[in-house]
C-alpha positions as a Markdown table, in Angstrom:
| # | Residue | x | y | z |
|---|---|---|---|---|
| 1 | Unk | -151.8 | 71.4 | -136.9 |
| 2 | Unk | -151.1 | 68.7 | -134.2 |
| 3 | Unk | -151.1 | 65.0 | -134.7 |
| 4 | Unk | -154.5 | 64.8 | -132.9 |
| 5 | Unk | -155.9 | 67.3 | -135.4 |
| 6 | Unk | -154.7 | 65.3 | -138.4 |
| 7 | Unk | -156.1 | 62.1 | -136.8 |
| 8 | Unk | -159.4 | 63.8 | -136.3 |
| 9 | Unk | -159.5 | 64.8 | -139.9 |
| 10 | Unk | -158.7 | 61.4 | -141.2 |
| 11 | Unk | -161.3 | 59.8 | -138.9 |
| 12 | Unk | -163.9 | 62.2 | -140.1 |
| 13 | Unk | -163.0 | 61.3 | -143.7 |
| 14 | Unk | -163.3 | 57.6 | -142.9 |
| 15 | Unk | -166.8 | 58.1 | -141.4 |
| 16 | Unk | -167.8 | 60.2 | -144.4 |
| 17 | Unk | -166.5 | 57.6 | -146.9 |
| 18 | Unk | -169.0 | 55.0 | -145.5 |
| 19 | Unk | -171.9 | 57.4 | -146.1 |
| 20 | Unk | -170.5 | 58.6 | -149.4 |
| 21 | Unk | -170.4 | 55.1 | -150.8 |
| 22 | Unk | -174.2 | 54.8 | -150.3 |
| 23 | Unk | -175.1 | 58.0 | -152.1 |
| 24 | Unk | -177.0 | 57.7 | -155.4 |
| 25 | Unk | -175.4 | 58.5 | -158.6 |
| 26 | Unk | -177.7 | 61.5 | -159.1 |
| 27 | Unk | -176.8 | 62.9 | -155.7 |
| 28 | Unk | -173.1 | 62.7 | -156.5 |
| 29 | Unk | -173.6 | 64.1 | -160.0 |
| 30 | Unk | -175.7 | 67.0 | -158.7 |
| 31 | Unk | -172.9 | 67.8 | -156.1 |
| 32 | Unk | -170.4 | 67.9 | -159.0 |
| 33 | Unk | -172.5 | 70.2 | -161.1 |
| 34 | Unk | -172.8 | 72.5 | -158.0 |
| 35 | Unk | -169.0 | 72.5 | -157.8 |
| 36 | Unk | -168.7 | 73.5 | -161.4 |
| 37 | Unk | -171.3 | 76.3 | -161.0 |
| 38 | Unk | -169.5 | 77.5 | -157.8 |
| 39 | Unk | -166.1 | 77.7 | -159.4 |
| 40 | Unk | -167.6 | 79.5 | -162.4 |
| 41 | Unk | -169.2 | 82.1 | -160.1 |
| 42 | Unk | -166.0 | 82.7 | -158.2 |
| 43 | Unk | -163.4 | 83.3 | -160.9 |
| 44 | Unk | -162.4 | 86.7 | -159.4 |
| 45 | Unk | -161.9 | 85.2 | -155.9 |
| 46 | Unk | -159.9 | 82.3 | -157.3 |
| 47 | Unk | -157.7 | 84.5 | -159.5 |
| 48 | Unk | -157.0 | 87.0 | -156.7 |
| 49 | Unk | -155.7 | 84.1 | -154.5 |
| 50 | Unk | -153.7 | 82.7 | -157.3 |
| 51 | Unk | -152.1 | 86.0 | -158.0 |
| 52 | Unk | -150.8 | 86.1 | -154.5 |
| 53 | Unk | -149.2 | 82.7 | -155.0 |
| 54 | Unk | -147.7 | 83.6 | -158.3 |
| 55 | Unk | -146.2 | 86.9 | -157.0 |
| 56 | Unk | -144.5 | 85.0 | -154.2 |
| 57 | Unk | -143.4 | 82.3 | -156.6 |
| 58 | Unk | -141.9 | 84.8 | -159.0 |
| 59 | Unk | -139.9 | 86.3 | -156.2 |
| 60 | Unk | -138.5 | 82.9 | -155.4 |
| 61 | Unk | -137.8 | 82.3 | -159.1 |
| 62 | Unk | -135.6 | 85.4 | -159.1 |
| 63 | Unk | -133.7 | 84.0 | -156.1 |
| 64 | Unk | -133.2 | 80.7 | -157.9 |
| 65 | Unk | -135.3 | 78.7 | -155.5 |
| 66 | Unk | -138.1 | 78.0 | -158.0 |
| 67 | Unk | -138.1 | 77.1 | -161.7 |
| 68 | Unk | -140.0 | 78.8 | -164.5 |
| 69 | Unk | -141.8 | 75.5 | -165.1 |
| 70 | Unk | -143.1 | 75.5 | -161.6 |
| 71 | Unk | -144.4 | 79.1 | -161.9 |
| 72 | Unk | -146.0 | 78.2 | -165.2 |
| 73 | Unk | -147.8 | 75.2 | -163.7 |
| 74 | Unk | -149.0 | 77.4 | -160.8 |
| 75 | Unk | -150.6 | 80.2 | -162.9 |
| 76 | Unk | -154.4 | 80.2 | -163.4 |
| 77 | Unk | -156.2 | 82.2 | -165.9 |
| 78 | Unk | -159.9 | 82.6 | -167.0 |
| 79 | Unk | -159.3 | 80.2 | -169.8 |
| 80 | Unk | -157.7 | 77.6 | -167.5 |
| 81 | Unk | -160.6 | 78.0 | -165.1 |
| 82 | Unk | -163.0 | 77.4 | -168.0 |
| 83 | Unk | -161.1 | 74.1 | -168.6 |
| 84 | Unk | -161.4 | 73.2 | -164.9 |
| 85 | Unk | -165.2 | 73.9 | -164.9 |
| 86 | Unk | -165.5 | 71.8 | -168.1 |
| 87 | Unk | -163.5 | 69.0 | -166.5 |
| 88 | Unk | -165.8 | 68.9 | -163.4 |
| 89 | Unk | -168.9 | 68.7 | -165.6 |
| 90 | Unk | -167.3 | 66.0 | -167.7 |
| 91 | Unk | -166.7 | 63.9 | -164.6 |
| 92 | Unk | -170.3 | 64.3 | -163.7 |
| 93 | Unk | -171.3 | 63.1 | -167.1 |
| 94 | Unk | -169.2 | 59.9 | -166.9 |
| 95 | Unk | -170.9 | 56.5 | -166.3 |
| 96 | Unk | -171.3 | 55.6 | -162.7 |
| 97 | Unk | -168.2 | 53.5 | -161.7 |
| 98 | Unk | -170.0 | 52.1 | -158.6 |
| 99 | Unk | -172.3 | 49.2 | -158.3 |
| 100 | Unk | -171.3 | 47.7 | -161.6 |
| 101 | Unk | -171.4 | 43.9 | -161.8 |
| 102 | Unk | -168.0 | 42.9 | -163.1 |
| 103 | Unk | -168.8 | 39.2 | -163.2 |
| 104 | Unk | -171.6 | 36.8 | -162.3 |
| 105 | Unk | -171.1 | 33.1 | -161.5 |
| 106 | Unk | -173.6 | 30.4 | -160.5 |
| 107 | Unk | -172.0 | 28.2 | -157.8 |
| 108 | Unk | -175.1 | 26.0 | -157.7 |
| 109 | Unk | -178.8 | 26.2 | -158.4 |
| 110 | Unk | -180.0 | 29.2 | -156.4 |
| 111 | Unk | -176.5 | 30.1 | -155.2 |
| 112 | Unk | -175.0 | 33.1 | -157.2 |
| 113 | Unk | -171.8 | 35.0 | -156.7 |
| 114 | Unk | -171.5 | 38.6 | -158.0 |
| 115 | Unk | -168.3 | 40.7 | -158.2 |
| 116 | Unk | -169.4 | 44.3 | -157.8 |
| 117 | Unk | -167.4 | 47.6 | -158.1 |
| 118 | Unk | -167.1 | 49.7 | -154.9 |
| 119 | Unk | -165.1 | 52.8 | -153.7 |
| 120 | Unk | -161.6 | 52.3 | -152.3 |
| 121 | Unk | -162.5 | 54.3 | -149.2 |
| 122 | Unk | -160.2 | 57.1 | -148.0 |
| 123 | Unk | -157.5 | 58.3 | -150.4 |
| 124 | Unk | -154.6 | 60.4 | -149.3 |
| 125 | Unk | -153.1 | 62.7 | -152.0 |
| 126 | Unk | -150.0 | 64.8 | -152.1 |
| 127 | Unk | -149.6 | 66.8 | -155.3 |
| 128 | Unk | -147.5 | 69.5 | -157.0 |
| 129 | Unk | -147.9 | 73.2 | -157.7 |
| 130 | Unk | -150.9 | 72.9 | -160.1 |
| 131 | Unk | -154.0 | 74.2 | -158.3 |
| 132 | Unk | -156.2 | 72.4 | -160.9 |
| 133 | Unk | -154.9 | 69.1 | -159.5 |
| 134 | Unk | -156.9 | 69.7 | -156.3 |
| 135 | Unk | -160.1 | 70.1 | -158.3 |
| 136 | Unk | -159.5 | 67.1 | -160.5 |
| 137 | Unk | -158.7 | 64.9 | -157.5 |
| 138 | Unk | -161.7 | 66.1 | -155.5 |
| 139 | Unk | -164.1 | 65.7 | -158.4 |
| 140 | Unk | -163.0 | 62.2 | -159.3 |
| 141 | Unk | -163.0 | 61.2 | -155.6 |
| 142 | Unk | -166.6 | 62.4 | -155.2 |
| 143 | Unk | -167.8 | 60.7 | -158.3 |
| 144 | Unk | -166.2 | 57.4 | -157.3 |
| 145 | Unk | -167.6 | 57.6 | -153.7 |
| 146 | Unk | -164.2 | 58.1 | -152.0 |
| 147 | Unk | -163.3 | 60.5 | -149.2 |
| 148 | Unk | -160.0 | 62.3 | -149.8 |
| 149 | Unk | -157.2 | 64.0 | -147.9 |
| 150 | Unk | -155.8 | 66.8 | -150.0 |
| 151 | Unk | -152.2 | 68.1 | -149.5 |
| 152 | Unk | -151.0 | 70.5 | -152.1 |
| 153 | Unk | -147.7 | 72.3 | -152.4 |
| 154 | Unk | -147.0 | 75.3 | -150.2 |
| 155 | Unk | -146.4 | 77.4 | -153.3 |
| 156 | Unk | -150.1 | 77.1 | -154.2 |
| 157 | Unk | -151.4 | 77.5 | -150.6 |
| 158 | Unk | -153.7 | 80.4 | -151.2 |
| 159 | Unk | -155.1 | 79.0 | -154.5 |
| 160 | Unk | -155.7 | 75.6 | -152.9 |
| 161 | Unk | -157.4 | 77.0 | -149.9 |
| 162 | Unk | -159.9 | 79.0 | -151.9 |
| 163 | Unk | -160.7 | 76.2 | -154.3 |
| 164 | Unk | -161.2 | 73.8 | -151.3 |
| 165 | Unk | -163.5 | 76.3 | -149.6 |
| 166 | Unk | -165.6 | 76.6 | -152.7 |
| 167 | Unk | -165.8 | 72.9 | -153.2 |
| 168 | Unk | -166.9 | 72.3 | -149.6 |
| 169 | Unk | -169.4 | 75.1 | -149.8 |
| 170 | Unk | -170.9 | 73.6 | -153.0 |
| 171 | Unk | -171.2 | 70.1 | -151.6 |
| 172 | Unk | -173.2 | 70.8 | -148.4 |
| 173 | Unk | -175.6 | 67.9 | -149.3 |
| 174 | Unk | -172.7 | 65.4 | -149.3 |
| 175 | Unk | -171.6 | 63.8 | -146.0 |
| 176 | Unk | -169.4 | 66.4 | -144.1 |
| 177 | Unk | -165.7 | 65.6 | -144.0 |
| 178 | Unk | -165.6 | 63.8 | -147.4 |
| 179 | Unk | -162.8 | 66.2 | -148.4 |
| 180 | Unk | -160.1 | 67.4 | -146.0 |
| 181 | Unk | -157.4 | 69.9 | -146.7 |
| 182 | Unk | -154.1 | 69.6 | -144.9 |
| 183 | Unk | -151.4 | 72.2 | -145.3 |
| 184 | Unk | -148.4 | 71.5 | -143.1 |
| 185 | Unk | -145.5 | 69.4 | -144.4 |
| 186 | Unk | -145.4 | 67.3 | -141.2 |
| 187 | Unk | -149.0 | 66.2 | -141.8 |
| 188 | Unk | -147.7 | 64.1 | -144.7 |
| 189 | Unk | -145.6 | 62.1 | -142.4 |
| 190 | Unk | -148.5 | 61.7 | -140.0 |
| 191 | Unk | -150.7 | 60.4 | -142.9 |
| 192 | Unk | -148.1 | 57.8 | -143.7 |
| 193 | Unk | -148.6 | 56.1 | -140.3 |
| 194 | Unk | -152.4 | 56.0 | -140.6 |
| 195 | Unk | -152.9 | 52.7 | -142.3 |
| 196 | Unk | -155.9 | 52.0 | -140.1 |
| 197 | Unk | -157.8 | 54.8 | -141.7 |
| 198 | Unk | -156.3 | 55.6 | -145.1 |
| 199 | Unk | -156.7 | 53.0 | -147.9 |
| 200 | Unk | -154.6 | 54.4 | -150.7 |
| 201 | Unk | -151.9 | 57.1 | -151.1 |
| 202 | Unk | -151.4 | 58.9 | -154.3 |
| 203 | Unk | -148.3 | 61.1 | -154.4 |
| 204 | Unk | -147.6 | 63.3 | -157.5 |
| 205 | Unk | -144.1 | 64.5 | -157.7 |
| 206 | Unk | -140.5 | 63.5 | -158.3 |
| 207 | Unk | -139.3 | 59.9 | -158.2 |
| 208 | Unk | -137.3 | 60.7 | -155.0 |
| 209 | Unk | -140.5 | 61.9 | -153.3 |
| 210 | Unk | -142.6 | 59.0 | -154.5 |
| 211 | Unk | -139.9 | 56.6 | -153.3 |
| 212 | Unk | -139.8 | 58.3 | -149.9 |
| 213 | Unk | -143.6 | 57.8 | -149.6 |
| 214 | Unk | -143.3 | 54.1 | -150.6 |
| 215 | Unk | -140.4 | 53.5 | -148.2 |
| 216 | Unk | -142.1 | 55.1 | -145.2 |
| 217 | Unk | -145.6 | 53.7 | -145.2 |
| 218 | Unk | -147.5 | 50.4 | -145.1 |
| 219 | Unk | -150.4 | 52.0 | -147.0 |
| 220 | Unk | -150.6 | 51.0 | -150.7 |
| 221 | Unk | -149.1 | 53.7 | -152.9 |
| 222 | Unk | -150.2 | 54.5 | -156.4 |
| 223 | Unk | -147.1 | 56.4 | -157.6 |
| 224 | Unk | -147.1 | 59.2 | -160.2 |
| 225 | Unk | -143.4 | 60.1 | -161.0 |
| 226 | Unk | -141.8 | 62.3 | -163.6 |
| 227 | Unk | -142.4 | 62.0 | -167.3 |
| 228 | Unk | -139.2 | 61.4 | -169.3 |
| 229 | Unk | -141.2 | 60.9 | -172.6 |
| 230 | Unk | -139.8 | 60.2 | -176.0 |
| 231 | Unk | -140.7 | 60.7 | -179.7 |
| 232 | Unk | -138.9 | 58.5 | -182.2 |
| 233 | Unk | -138.9 | 59.6 | -185.8 |
| 234 | Unk | -138.4 | 56.4 | -187.8 |
| 235 | Unk | -136.7 | 56.1 | -191.3 |
| 236 | Unk | -140.2 | 55.4 | -192.7 |
| 237 | Unk | -141.8 | 58.5 | -191.1 |
| 238 | Unk | -143.8 | 61.2 | -193.0 |
| 239 | Unk | -141.4 | 64.0 | -192.1 |
| 240 | Unk | -144.0 | 66.8 | -192.2 |
| 241 | Unk | -146.1 | 64.7 | -189.8 |
| 242 | Unk | -143.1 | 64.0 | -187.6 |
| 243 | Unk | -142.3 | 67.7 | -187.4 |
| 244 | Unk | -145.8 | 68.6 | -186.3 |
| 245 | Unk | -145.8 | 65.8 | -183.7 |
| 246 | Unk | -142.4 | 66.6 | -182.3 |
| 247 | Unk | -143.2 | 70.3 | -182.1 |
| 248 | Unk | -146.6 | 69.8 | -180.4 |
| 249 | Unk | -145.1 | 67.3 | -177.9 |
| 250 | Unk | -142.6 | 69.8 | -176.7 |
| 251 | Unk | -144.1 | 73.2 | -177.3 |
| 252 | Unk | -147.9 | 72.9 | -176.8 |
| 253 | Unk | -147.4 | 73.0 | -173.0 |
| 254 | Unk | -143.8 | 72.1 | -172.0 |
| 255 | Unk | -144.3 | 72.3 | -168.2 |
| 256 | Unk | -146.3 | 69.1 | -167.9 |
| 257 | Unk | -145.3 | 65.5 | -167.4 |
| 258 | Unk | -146.5 | 64.3 | -170.9 |
| 259 | Unk | -144.3 | 66.7 | -172.8 |
| 260 | Unk | -141.5 | 65.1 | -174.8 |
| 261 | Unk | -138.0 | 65.5 | -173.3 |
| 262 | Unk | -136.0 | 63.4 | -175.8 |
| 263 | Unk | -136.3 | 63.3 | -179.5 |
| 264 | Unk | -134.8 | 60.2 | -181.3 |
| 265 | Unk | -134.2 | 60.4 | -185.0 |
| 266 | Unk | -133.2 | 57.6 | -187.4 |
| 267 | Unk | -129.9 | 58.3 | -189.2 |
| 268 | Unk | -131.5 | 57.9 | -192.6 |
| 269 | Unk | -133.8 | 61.0 | -192.1 |
| 270 | Unk | -131.7 | 63.0 | -189.7 |
| 271 | Unk | -130.2 | 65.4 | -192.2 |
| 272 | Unk | -133.6 | 66.4 | -193.7 |
| 273 | Unk | -135.6 | 66.3 | -190.6 |
| 274 | Unk | -133.4 | 68.0 | -188.0 |
| 275 | Unk | -132.8 | 71.1 | -190.0 |
| 276 | Unk | -136.5 | 71.7 | -190.5 |
| 277 | Unk | -137.6 | 70.9 | -186.9 |
| 278 | Unk | -134.7 | 72.9 | -185.4 |
| 279 | Unk | -135.9 | 76.0 | -187.1 |
| 280 | Unk | -139.4 | 75.5 | -185.6 |
| 281 | Unk | -138.0 | 74.9 | -182.2 |
| 282 | Unk | -135.7 | 78.0 | -182.5 |
| 283 | Unk | -138.7 | 80.2 | -183.3 |
| 284 | Unk | -140.5 | 78.8 | -180.2 |
| 285 | Unk | -137.5 | 79.5 | -178.0 |
| 286 | Unk | -136.6 | 75.9 | -177.3 |
| 287 | Unk | -133.0 | 75.2 | -176.1 |
| 288 | Unk | -131.7 | 72.1 | -178.0 |
| 289 | Unk | -129.0 | 69.7 | -176.8 |
| 290 | Unk | -127.7 | 67.0 | -179.0 |
| 291 | Unk | -125.3 | 64.1 | -179.2 |
| 292 | Unk | -122.3 | 64.2 | -181.5 |
| 293 | Unk | -124.2 | 63.0 | -184.6 |
| 294 | Unk | -127.0 | 65.6 | -184.1 |
| 295 | Unk | -124.4 | 68.3 | -183.8 |
| 296 | Unk | -122.9 | 67.3 | -187.2 |
| 297 | Unk | -126.3 | 68.3 | -188.7 |
| 298 | Unk | -127.4 | 71.3 | -186.6 |
| 299 | Unk | -125.7 | 73.7 | -184.3 |
| 300 | Unk | -126.8 | 72.9 | -180.8 |
| 301 | Unk | -125.3 | 72.5 | -177.3 |
| 302 | Unk | -123.8 | 69.1 | -176.4 |
| 303 | Unk | -126.1 | 66.8 | -174.5 |
| 304 | Unk | -124.7 | 65.2 | -171.4 |
| 305 | Unk | -125.4 | 61.7 | -170.0 |
| 306 | Unk | -127.7 | 63.3 | -167.4 |
| 307 | Unk | -129.8 | 64.9 | -170.1 |
| 308 | Unk | -131.1 | 61.6 | -171.3 |
| 309 | Unk | -132.8 | 60.9 | -168.0 |
| 310 | Unk | -134.0 | 64.5 | -167.2 |
| 311 | Unk | -137.5 | 65.8 | -167.1 |
| 312 | Unk | -137.0 | 69.4 | -168.0 |
| 313 | Unk | -140.6 | 70.6 | -167.8 |
| 314 | Unk | -139.4 | 73.5 | -169.8 |
| 315 | Unk | -138.5 | 74.6 | -173.3 |
| 316 | Unk | -135.4 | 72.3 | -173.4 |
| 317 | Unk | -135.1 | 69.2 | -175.6 |
| 318 | Unk | -132.4 | 66.6 | -176.0 |
| 319 | Unk | -131.9 | 65.0 | -179.4 |
| 320 | Unk | -130.1 | 61.7 | -180.3 |
| 321 | Unk | -129.5 | 60.2 | -183.8 |
| 322 | Unk | -129.9 | 56.4 | -183.7 |
| 323 | Unk | -128.9 | 53.7 | -186.2 |
| 324 | Unk | -132.1 | 51.7 | -186.0 |
| 325 | Unk | -135.4 | 51.0 | -184.5 |
| 326 | Unk | -133.7 | 48.6 | -182.1 |
| 327 | Unk | -131.3 | 51.4 | -181.0 |
| 328 | Unk | -134.3 | 53.7 | -180.3 |
| 329 | Unk | -136.0 | 51.0 | -178.3 |
| 330 | Unk | -132.8 | 50.3 | -176.3 |
| 331 | Unk | -132.4 | 54.0 | -175.6 |
| 332 | Unk | -136.0 | 54.4 | -174.3 |
| 333 | Unk | -135.7 | 51.2 | -172.2 |
| 334 | Unk | -132.6 | 52.6 | -170.6 |
| 335 | Unk | -133.7 | 56.1 | -169.9 |
| 336 | Unk | -137.5 | 56.2 | -169.9 |
| 337 | Unk | -139.6 | 56.8 | -166.8 |
| 338 | Unk | -142.2 | 54.5 | -168.4 |
| 339 | Unk | -144.7 | 57.4 | -168.9 |
| 340 | Unk | -145.4 | 57.9 | -172.6 |
| 341 | Unk | -143.5 | 57.1 | -175.8 |
| 342 | Unk | -144.4 | 57.7 | -179.4 |
| 343 | Unk | -143.2 | 56.5 | -182.8 |
| 344 | Unk | -143.7 | 58.3 | -186.0 |
| 345 | Unk | -143.7 | 55.9 | -189.0 |
| 346 | Unk | -145.7 | 54.8 | -192.0 |
| 347 | Unk | -144.5 | 51.2 | -191.5 |
| 348 | Unk | -147.1 | 49.5 | -189.4 |
| 349 | Unk | -145.0 | 46.5 | -188.6 |
| 350 | Unk | -142.3 | 48.7 | -187.2 |
| 351 | Unk | -144.8 | 50.6 | -185.2 |
| 352 | Unk | -146.2 | 47.4 | -183.8 |
| 353 | Unk | -142.7 | 46.2 | -182.8 |
| 354 | Unk | -142.0 | 49.5 | -181.1 |
| 355 | Unk | -145.3 | 49.4 | -179.2 |
| 356 | Unk | -144.9 | 45.8 | -178.1 |
| 357 | Unk | -141.3 | 46.2 | -177.1 |
| 358 | Unk | -141.8 | 49.0 | -174.6 |
| 359 | Unk | -143.5 | 48.7 | -171.2 |
| 360 | Unk | -144.4 | 52.4 | -170.7 |
| 361 | Unk | -147.9 | 53.1 | -169.5 |
| 362 | Unk | -148.8 | 54.7 | -172.8 |
| 363 | Unk | -147.3 | 54.0 | -176.2 |
| 364 | Unk | -148.4 | 55.9 | -179.3 |
| 365 | Unk | -148.2 | 55.6 | -183.1 |
| 366 | Unk | -148.2 | 58.9 | -185.1 |
| 367 | Unk | -149.5 | 61.0 | -182.2 |
| 368 | Unk | -148.1 | 63.5 | -179.8 |
| 369 | Unk | -147.2 | 62.4 | -176.3 |
| 370 | Unk | -149.5 | 65.3 | -175.0 |
| 371 | Unk | -152.5 | 63.0 | -175.6 |
| 372 | Unk | -151.5 | 61.0 | -172.4 |
| 373 | Unk | -154.1 | 62.7 | -170.3 |
| 374 | Unk | -157.3 | 61.5 | -168.5 |
| 375 | Unk | -159.5 | 64.2 | -170.0 |
| 376 | Unk | -158.3 | 63.5 | -173.5 |
| 377 | Unk | -158.6 | 59.7 | -172.9 |
| 378 | Unk | -162.3 | 60.3 | -172.1 |
| 379 | Unk | -161.9 | 59.6 | -168.4 |
| 380 | Unk | -163.4 | 62.9 | -167.4 |
| 381 | Unk | -160.2 | 63.9 | -165.6 |
| 382 | Unk | -157.3 | 62.1 | -163.8 |
| 383 | Unk | -155.8 | 62.0 | -160.3 |
| 384 | Unk | -152.4 | 61.4 | -161.9 |
| 385 | Unk | -150.6 | 59.2 | -164.3 |
| 386 | Unk | -149.4 | 55.9 | -162.8 |
| 387 | Unk | -146.1 | 54.7 | -164.1 |
| 388 | Unk | -146.3 | 51.5 | -162.1 |
| 389 | Unk | -147.9 | 48.2 | -163.3 |
| 390 | Unk | -150.4 | 47.3 | -160.5 |
| 391 | Unk | -153.9 | 48.3 | -159.7 |
| 392 | Unk | -154.1 | 51.2 | -162.1 |
| 393 | Unk | -151.8 | 52.4 | -165.0 |
| 394 | Unk | -151.5 | 55.5 | -167.1 |
| 395 | Unk | -154.0 | 58.3 | -166.5 |
| 396 | Unk | -155.9 | 57.2 | -163.4 |
| 397 | Unk | -159.6 | 58.1 | -163.7 |
| 398 | Unk | -162.7 | 56.8 | -162.0 |
| 399 | Unk | -162.0 | 53.1 | -162.6 |
| 400 | Unk | -158.6 | 53.4 | -160.9 |
| 401 | Unk | -160.4 | 54.8 | -157.8 |
| 402 | Unk | -162.6 | 51.7 | -157.4 |
| 403 | Unk | -162.0 | 48.2 | -156.1 |
| 404 | Unk | -164.6 | 45.4 | -155.8 |
| 405 | Unk | -166.2 | 43.1 | -153.3 |
| 406 | Unk | -168.2 | 39.9 | -153.7 |
| 407 | Unk | -172.0 | 39.6 | -153.1 |
| 408 | Unk | -173.3 | 36.0 | -152.6 |
| 409 | Unk | -177.0 | 35.4 | -153.0 |
| 410 | Unk | -178.3 | 32.1 | -151.6 |
| 411 | Unk | -181.4 | 30.4 | -150.4 |
| 412 | Unk | -180.4 | 28.6 | -147.2 |
| 413 | Unk | -177.3 | 27.1 | -148.7 |
| 414 | Unk | -174.7 | 25.6 | -146.3 |
| 415 | Unk | -171.1 | 24.4 | -147.0 |
| 416 | Unk | -171.8 | 21.0 | -145.4 |
| 417 | Unk | -173.9 | 20.0 | -148.4 |
| 418 | Unk | -170.9 | 20.4 | -150.6 |
| 419 | Unk | -168.5 | 18.3 | -148.5 |
| 420 | Unk | -168.0 | 14.5 | -147.9 |
| 421 | Unk | -168.9 | 11.4 | -149.8 |
| 422 | Unk | -172.4 | 12.7 | -150.8 |
| 423 | Unk | -171.2 | 16.2 | -151.7 |
| 424 | Unk | -173.2 | 18.2 | -154.2 |
| 425 | Unk | -171.0 | 19.3 | -157.1 |
| 426 | Unk | -170.6 | 23.0 | -157.8 |
| 427 | Unk | -171.7 | 24.2 | -161.2 |
| 428 | Unk | -169.4 | 27.2 | -161.4 |
| 429 | Unk | -171.2 | 28.5 | -164.5 |
| 430 | Unk | -170.7 | 32.1 | -165.7 |
| 431 | Unk | -173.8 | 34.0 | -166.7 |
| 432 | Unk | -174.9 | 37.5 | -167.7 |
| 433 | Unk | -176.7 | 39.2 | -164.8 |
| 434 | Unk | -176.6 | 42.3 | -162.6 |
| 435 | Unk | -176.6 | 42.0 | -158.9 |
| 436 | Unk | -179.5 | 43.5 | -157.0 |
| 437 | Unk | -180.5 | 42.8 | -153.4 |
| 438 | Unk | -182.7 | 39.7 | -153.2 |
| 439 | Unk | -182.3 | 38.9 | -156.8 |
| 440 | Unk | -183.1 | 35.2 | -156.4 |
| 441 | Unk | -186.4 | 35.9 | -154.7 |
| 442 | Unk | -187.6 | 37.7 | -157.8 |
| 443 | Unk | -187.1 | 34.7 | -160.1 |
């Protein structure tokens, strides 16, 4: 694809975004329901395309070019497609994020200012090997009235292409061009230069990739980087609960960014806890790496300094024994990617201290890190998990894909009346009210 082709796609998306923003909630919801039905009707077609991708990926895995975690994320199955369909329908069932009056303020009698939620516009996305990411991003963009540029990884090219075609076929009543698929690597660099047309970039990948995007564009970037997540088992933990949480956080689905990568254990419970949980991990095929104190209790490989900051995305876990809650907090502050951390303890004051001391996007008490997910949070789905601190944070759902603008309703008001010696004072009074066109004329 040439630069002119990419520019044409982006311009088409920008035109579509202006129309999409005006569609009714019911029209957007109906389009989403059509997408869910279309995916459900095309399982065989999707799985056939995915099998082509998986076979090629497994060949590259044997050559050492791909990891098992990447191949696992790439694979689709009937049950995974069931989850995708359920996710799309869940997005359709969410409250409309558009047209919500966020605040209402009277500036003077008959002069009212409303802050109203609106779409961002055109979103550019670059995401990893999971084909379900394309559907999540497209569904959330449609519901929130945004046009979207979709760039998936080359390893999922066949899966992404089929899913995109199904989505476009199912949304024929939506302004054409609202979703655009780009496939060439060089198209990403072209997008980075199109600040006139693209309003937000959302890369999903490694820290190095996200940093590359941020360093090479003037477009705002909502970064989703790796998940170096932690579970800390406190001295006041229920050890049976801690074992279940630590096991789930690693083994329930190890290839995703909210799986735990480092387990921290207070020295007072290390001897009892580590023996039990290590047996469970061994049965699940987890490779354990530990510091010197861990290896005094259980027989595991030695953890390196690099292990503490590594996202394995696989059945590998590093373990460290710590002296105190403060040591656990210090370790997480040093090595965390600010994704998700969890403390297991029956001491609520210690839990509160842990949760207030860390600035990760999600911090849990007595729960698996695997709950850090847009669908599980009740957001319908997510376009990614933002580990930054501005605009949107944590799992980014519909609210994170909106911004706002101000609507001012007046009745012939002019600024001159509010200036000079005889200036009329502003009232600046907050009130409860929803904006609607010509609201003042109805009262």
